[in-house]
C-alpha positions in Angstrom: 0.0 0.0 0.0 1.2 3.4 -0.9 0.0 6.5 1.0 -2.3 8.6 -1.2 -2.2 6.1 -4.1 -3.8 2.8 -3.1 -4.7 3.2 0.6 -8.5 3.7 0.8 -11.0 1.0 1.6 -14.7 1.8 1.5 -17.0 -0.9 2.8 -20.8 -0.9 3.1 -21.5 -3.4 5.9 -25.1 -4.2 6.5 -26.0 -0.8 5.1 -23.4 1.1 7.2 -20.6 2.9 5.3 -17.1 2.4 6.8 -14.2 4.3 5.1 -10.6 3.5 6.1 -7.3 5.0 5.1 -4.8 2.2 5.6 -1.2 3.1 6.5 1.7 2.3 4.2 3.0 -0.9 5.9 4.5 -4.2 5.0 2.7 -7.2 6.6 4.6 -10.4 7.4 1.6 -12.5 6.4 -1.9 -12.3 5.0 -3.1 -13.5 8.5 -1.5 -10.4 10.1 -3.2 -8.2 7.4 -6.6 -9.8 8.1 -6.2 -9.2 11.8 -5.2 -5.6 11.3 -8.2 -5.0 8.9 -10.6 -6.6 11.3 -9.4 -4.4 14.2 -9.6 -1.2 12.1 -13.1 -2.0 10.8 -14.4 -3.0 14.2 -13.6 0.3 15.8 -15.8 2.2 13.4 -18.2 4.3 15.4 -20.9 4.0 12.8 -20.6 0.2 12.7 -20.7 -0.1 16.5 -23.7 2.2 16.7 -25.6 0.0 14.2 -24.7 -3.1 16.2 -23.0 -4.6 13.2 -19.7 -6.5 13.2 -17.4 -8.3 10.8 -14.9 -11.1 10.7 -11.9 -10.9 8.4 -10.1 -14.1 7.7 -7.3 -15.4 5.5 -7.4 -18.7 3.7 -4.5 -19.5 1.4 -3.7 -15.8 0.9 -7.4 -14.9 0.1 -9.0 -12.4 2.4 -12.7 -12.8 3.3 -14.8 -10.2 5.1 -18.0 -11.6 6.5 -20.8 -9.8 8.3 -21.7 -10.9 11.9 -25.4 -10.7 11.0 -27.6 -13.4 9.4 -30.4 -13.0 6.8 -31.3 -10.7 4.0 -30.1 -7.6 6.1 -26.6 -8.9 5.9 -24.2 -7.9 3.1 -20.9 -6.3 2.4 -19.9 -4.2 -0.6 -16.3 -3.2 -1.1 -14.7 -0.3 -3.0 -11.8 2.1 -2.8 -8.3 2.2 -4.2 -7.0 -0.8 -2.3 -10.1 -3.1 -2.6 -8.9 -5.0 -5.6 -5.4 -5.6 -4.1 -6.9 -6.9 -0.9 -10.0 -8.8 -2.1 -9.1 -9.6 -5.7 -10.0 -7.9 -9.0 -13.5 -9.3 -8.9 -14.5 -9.7 -5.3 -17.5 -12.0 -4.7 -20.4 -10.3 -2.8 -23.1 -12.5 -1.3 -26.2 -11.2 0.3 -27.5 -13.2 3.2 -30.7 -15.2 3.1 -33.5 -15.5 5.6 -34.5 -18.9 6.9 -37.5 -20.4 5.2 -40.0 -23.0 6.3 -43.3 -23.8 7.7 -44.8 -24.8 11.0 -47.6 -27.3 10.9 -47.8 -27.0 7.1 -48.4 -23.2 7.2 -45.8 -20.9 5.7 -44.3 -18.6 8.3 -42.6 -15.3 8.7 -38.8 -15.3 8.8 -36.0 -13.0 9.5 -32.4 -14.0 9.7 -32.2 -17.3 11.6 -35.7 -16.9 13.2 -38.9 -18.5 11.9 -42.0 -17.1 13.5 -45.5 -18.6 13.5 -48.3 -16.4 12.3 -51.2 -18.1 13.9 
């Protein structure tokens, strides 16, 4: 990362915008980078106020940013000058899904991991 060139990361996490300017730094591993990103994202006042959270992980040099929420209200969109370097040239975005099902044969209302009976 180079200061002023490729150091911005903009994330929309569960509808909350988090913008970071990352310091020019050399990381010893992708795991160290993932831990640093998670700590920087997690201290966002807007994210904390919304009760949202993320987990940043490394698997074989590929970073993944996942929302702590479940369901259709969960999602992350990445942008900024460093997004492609950190997350790949075509990051995969997946919106969460609400649980679906029925109780006693009747379709029910769902949100996240909760299925609620209507009757």
